[in-house]
N, C-alpha and C positions, 0 to 999 in steps of 0.2 A: 488690773481690772479695767475693762473697756467702759468709757464714760457713756451714760445713757443719752440718747439723742431725742428722747420723747418731747422735751420742751422745744428744742430746735425744730423738730418736725411740726409741732403745733403752730409755732410762729410762722414757719414757711408756708403753711396751708392757709394762713389768713389772707383775705382779700385786702386791697388797698384801703377800701372804705372801713373795714373792720379794724385795721391797724390805726387808721386815723381816729376812729372812735375811741379806741383804747388809749391812744396817746393824749387826746384832748382831755379825757376824764382823769388820767394820771396827773397831767399838768395842773389840773384844777384843784387837786388835793393839797392840803397844807402839809408842811414838814418836808423831810428829805424825800428826794425822788429816786432813791436807789433802785426800786423795781423798774422804773422807766429806763434807767441807765442800763440795767441788765437786759431789758427787752431790746433796746436799741443796739447794744453790742452784739447780741446773738443774731439779730436780724441782719447785721452787716456781713456775717459770714456766709460764704457760698456752701462750704462743707463744714460740719461741726468739728471744731478743734478746741478742746477744753484748755490745754496749756496756753494757747494763744489768747483765749478768752480771759484767763486769769491774769495774764500779763497786761492786757488792755484794761481790765478792771482795776488792777493795782495802781495804774497811772492815774486813775480817776478817784482814788481814795476809797474804793469799794472794799469791804472786808471779805476777802476771798475765802477765809476760813469758815465763813457762814454761807458759802455758795450753795451747798446742797439744800439747806433749809430755804434759802432765797428762791431757788428754782421751784421748789414745791409750792411756795406761797405765790410766786408769779404765775404758775400754772392755774391755781385757783382764781386769781384775779382775772386772767384772760378768759377763763370759762365763764366767770360771772359777767364779764363785759359782753361776751358773745350772747349770753342769755338775754341781757338787756337790749342788745342790738337787734336780735331776731324776734323779740317779743311780739311785735305786731305784724310779722311777715307771713303768718299763716293762721288759719282758723284753729288749728290744734294748739299753737302757742297761746292764742287768746283764751281758749277754753282752759288750758292749764293755769294761765295767769289768774283767771277768775276763780278756779278751785283754790289756789293759794290765798287769794284775797278773802274768799269765803271762810277759809280756815282761820285766818287772822281775826276776822270779825267775830267768828264763833268764840274764840278764846278771849276776846274782849267782852263777851256777853251780849254782843249786838246781834241777837239771833234773827230778827226780822231782816236786817240788812244782809246777813249771811245767806238766808233763804232766797232773797232776791237775786243775789249773785249766782247761786246754784241754779235757780230757775232759768236765768239768762244763759248760763253755761250749757244747761240741758237743751234749751231751744236751739242753740248753735250746733251742739253736738249731734242733735237729731237731723238737722239739715244736711250734715256731712256724713251721717251714719257712722259716727265714731262710737261703736257699741261699748267698747271696754271703758271709755270715759263716761258713757251714760250709766253703766253699772256703778261706777265709783260715785257719780253725782247722786244717783238714787239712794245708795247706801248712806251717804252723808246726810241727805235729807231725812231719811228714816231716823237716824240717830239724833238729829237735832229735834225732830218732833217728839221723839220719846223723852228726851231730856227736858222738853218744855211742855209736857203733856197738859192739855187744857181742853176747853170746849171745842168740838169739831176735830180734835186730833185723831180720834178713832177712825172717822171717815177718811181723813187724809192718809192715814197709814194704810188703810185697806186699798186705796187708790194706788199708792206707791208700790205696795206689795204685788198688786195685780200687774202693774207695769213691769216689775222685775220678772215676774213669772212669764209674761208674754215675750219679753225681750230674751229671756233665757231659752225659750223654745225656738225663737227665730235664729238666735246665734248658734244654737246646737246644730240646727240644720245647715247653717252656713259653714260651721267648722267641719262637719262631715263631708260636705261637698268640696270644701277647700282641700281636705286630705286626699280625696279621690283625684282632684285636678292635679295636685302636686305629684301623686304617685304616677299617673300616666305621663306627665311631663318629664319626670325623672327617667321613666322607662324609655322615652323617645331619645333622651340625651345620652343614655348610658348603654343601652342594649341594641345589638344588631337586630333589625326587624326580621331577618330571615331565620333567626334561631327559633327552634320549637319552644324553648323556655319563654321567649317573648310572647309567643302566641298564647301560651297558657296564662301568663300574667294579664294580658289584655282581656282574655275571657273572664277572669276573676273580677276585674274592675268593671267590665261591661255588665256583669251580673249584679254588682253592688249598686250601680247607678240607676238600674231599672226601677228601684223602689221609690225614686224621687220624681216629682213633677214640679214644674214651675207654677207658682201661685202668684196672684196679683200682689198680695201683701208681703211676699218674700222680700228680704233685704236685697239691695243692689248686688252685693257680692255673692249671695246665694244664686241669683240669676246668672251672674257672670261665670261662676265656677261650674254651674250646670252646663252651659253652652261650651265652655272651654274643655270640660271633660269629654263631652260628646264629640267635639271637633278633633281633639287629640286622639281619641279612640279611632275615629274614621281615618285619620292620617296613618295610625299604626297599622290599620288593616288595608292600607293602600287605596282607600276610597277618597281620593283627593278632591273630587268635585263636591262631595257631601261635606268634607272637612272645610272647604272654602266657604260654603254657604253658612255653616255654623259659626265660623269666625267672623263672617259678615254680620251675624246677629250680635256677636260680642261688640263689634265696633258701633253698631246702631245703639246698643245699650249705653255705651260711653257717651255718644252724642246726645242721647235723651236726658242725660244726667250731668250737665255742665259743671255744677258745683262740685260734685264728687270727682269728676274728670280733672278739673283744674287743681283740686287739692292733692290729687294722686297723679300728677302729670308724668312723673317718672314711670309709674306702672303703666299708664296710658301709652307712653312712647314704646314701652316694651311690647305691648299688644299690637301696636302698629307694625312692628317688625314680624310678630307672629302672623298677623294677617297677610303681610306681604309674602311671608314664607309659604302660606297656603297657595298663593298665586304662583310662586316659584315651582311648587310641586306639580302644578298644572302646565308649566312651561309658558305661562302667560305673564308678560312683563309690561302690559299696556298701562297699568295704574301706578307703576313704581315711581316715575318722576313726580307725579302729583302728591303721593303720600310721603316720599322722602323730603319733599319741599315742606310739607306740613310738619313732619318730624323735626326738621332743622329749625323751623320757626318757633318751636316751643322752647323758651329759655330755661336753662338750668340755673339753680340758685346756690348750689354748693358743690364741693369737690365730689361728694358721693354721687350726686346726680350727673355731673359731668362725666365721671368714669363710666357710669351705667350707660349713658347715651353714646359714649365713644365706642364701647364694645358692641352695642346693638347696631348702631348706625353703620359702622364700617364692615361688620359681618354681612349684613343684608345688602349693602351697596356693592361689596365685592362679588357676592352671588349674582347680583343683577348685571354687573359689567361683564363678568366672565361668561354668563349665559346669553348675553346679547352681543358677544364678540367685540366688546369695546375694550380691547386689551391694552391699548396705549393709555386710556383713561385710568384703567386699573393699575398700570405700572406707575403712573404719576402719583397715585395715592400711597404708594409704599413708604416714602419718607415720613408722611404724616402718621401712618399706622405704627411705624417703628418707633417714632417719638412718643406716641400715645401709650404703647405697650410699656415703655420705661416710666412715663409720668404716672400712669394709673395702675402700676403693677400690684400695689397693695389691695386694690379692689377687684381686679380681674381674676376669676377663678382659673385654675390650670386647664380645665377642659376648654373654656372659651379662648384662652390664650393660645392653646395648641391649635384650635380650629383656625384662628386668625393667621397664625404662622404657616399652617399648612396651605391655607388659601393663597397666601403670598407666594409660597413655593409654586402653587399651580399657576399663578400669574407669570412667574419667570419661566416655568415649564412651557406654557402655551406660547410665550414669546420666544421660545427656543433659546433661552439664556440658561443653559444647563449648568454651568459652573455656579452662577448665583443661586439657581434652584437648589443645588446640592448644599450650598452654605446654609440656606434656610431650613432644609431638612435636618441639618446638624444641630439646630437650636431646639429640636424637639426631643424629649426624653421618652422614647417609645417603649421602654421597659416598665414605666410607671403606670399602673392601671388607672391612677387618678388623673392622668394627663388628658385622656380622651377615651371615648368608648371603643370597644374592641375592634369593630369593623374599620374605624378611622385609623387606629394604630396599624392594622393589617394593611390598609391601603398605602399608608406612608412607607411601610417596609417594601411593598411591591414597587412603588414609584421610585424608591432608592435604587432598586435593581435596574429599572428601565433607564434612569439617568446615567448610571455607571456604564450601561450598554451604549448610550448615545455619546458619552465622552470617550468611548473606546478603551475603557479600563479592563481589557481582556484578562490581564494577569490575576485580578482579584474577583472577577465576575462569577466564576464557577463556585468559588468558596462562599461568596456572598449569597448567591442564589440558594445554595445548599443550606446555609445557615438560616436564611429566611424561611425556607421550606420546613426545616425542623422546628423553628420557633412557632410558626403558625400551626403546625400539627400538634405541638405540645399544648398550645392555648386553645385547641379545638376551633381554630379559625381558618383551616385549610379547606375552603369550600370549592365548588366547581369553578367560580370566577378566579380565585387565587391560583388554583392548580393550573388552569388553562394558560395563564400569563407566565408562570414560572416554567412550565413545560415549553412554552413558546420560546422563551429566552434561551433555554438549554439547546433547543433545536437550531435556533438562529446561529449560535456559536459554532455549530457543526456544519452549517450550510456552506457549500463550496462556491456559490456564485449568486448573482443577483436574481436569476430566474428561480432558484431554489428558495431564496428568501421571500420572493413575491408569493410563491405558493403557500409558504408558511403564514405570511401576513393575511392572505385571503382566508385561510383555514381559521385563523384566530378571529377575524371579523365575523365569520359565520358562527363560530362558537359563542362569541360575546353577544351577538344579536339574539341567539337562542336563549341565552341566560336572561337578557332583558325582557324577552317575551314571557319567560317563565315567572320571573320574580318582580318585574316592573323596573324600568330603567332607574327611576328615582329611589328605589329601595336597595340598589346595589351601589354603594359609594364608589365614585371614580369610573363607573362603567362607560359613560359617554366620553369622558376625556381620553380613555385608553382606546376606545373605538376610533376616535378622531386621529389619535397618534398612529394607529395601525393603517388607517386609510391614507394618511399623509405620506407614510413611508411606502405603501404599495403604489401610490400614484405619483410619487416623487414631487409632491407639492408642499409648499409651506403650510404649517399647521393652521395658521390663521385663515387661509383660503378654504381648507377643508371644513373648519368650524363654521365659517360664514355660510358656506353652501348648505351645511347640515341644518343651521338655524332657519334658513329660508324655507326648508321643507317641513 
């Protein structure tokens, strides 16, 4: 049986300050320090090796026959230490601590003190719009007042029940708007915007959002999800200027609510990248440096936040650098992204991981480093539908054919092209864009000379420009990159020169 690495993983995720806090507390305890010994020996290991751990513990007179139980108890002690260490680090921790203290006071029969604690907790929770905690606080107050029924209790209970009813109405609206916002966001991440089924789903969400209006008394998140839903719907319909304006309202909302913004800094950072993406869809990169600097200046307090910031920051930064022809800067980021993909792999979903890997492929492709580009394509599982949305998988397959063409792999090219053609047709992803490129590669292989190839490249450029005018350049993944590739080959110029010239226009 393979030994569990859960305790090892937990210890390795601790920051130095958290380790020091645990160690100081453990050393202050009376009696044997066996748990501290186990903690220190596990922390010494780079890779978890239980047989080596047992040998080390034996030499320190640790009873290894009780190791399994000791690991469970050490895990509990570490988690308790982390709770104590982080208790004052956020408003939510303080509210939860006051709830726990109020419960202790209630059980001691100190009802007035318990009510004071709950009132303070409610006041703080209301500042930060922690609705679920407010529900819990109100329910506890109701039960205490019922248990201690006396003069004025009936009036107090009516006030509390009115609060619960109003809060329920507000949070119901928020929950419905949240569901719509998540639906359209999921649609953007998973469905090709050109598909008729996507248009139908967008229409359904658009119909549902029409029943809502933003009211002054709405919760912060009701307002947020309202603008996010409308902004995402505009993007799905290719109305990028309107989408940008709506996400500008989202950012203004965050700026007007600094308490909620600071408590939800990870979510706020995610919306910075969404806002920047709305500029990307317009081909406007003038605000990127300012907002990326702001993003980078917001500290992360734990592994989860670090991982979220990593995937968002490097995704949008690569888009920025690639679309402003800063290809050397993009290339220099590759080692950092590669290291981050390994470090944060537990947090990064497959879709975002694949997007990052594909964008790194694009970095190498645009720098005409085709062997390295092919290596990165090889790290993507294109047959897994969970890896990326359908049009992204289709583009990766198309790009693989182009790279093999560039590398002169003529012996496998025809079979590969045919395989990709059949795969796309089976998945109903063989649209005008994909068909044009695959037909182009087939004809290139048959072309007898440079003149014939140039005619084919010119024809491809004309076809791709027509597709861009029909569907919108940003709605066809990879369209601009392949147009630049065709122009570079037609004019016998380095890709970077063609890209820079295209960006100037």
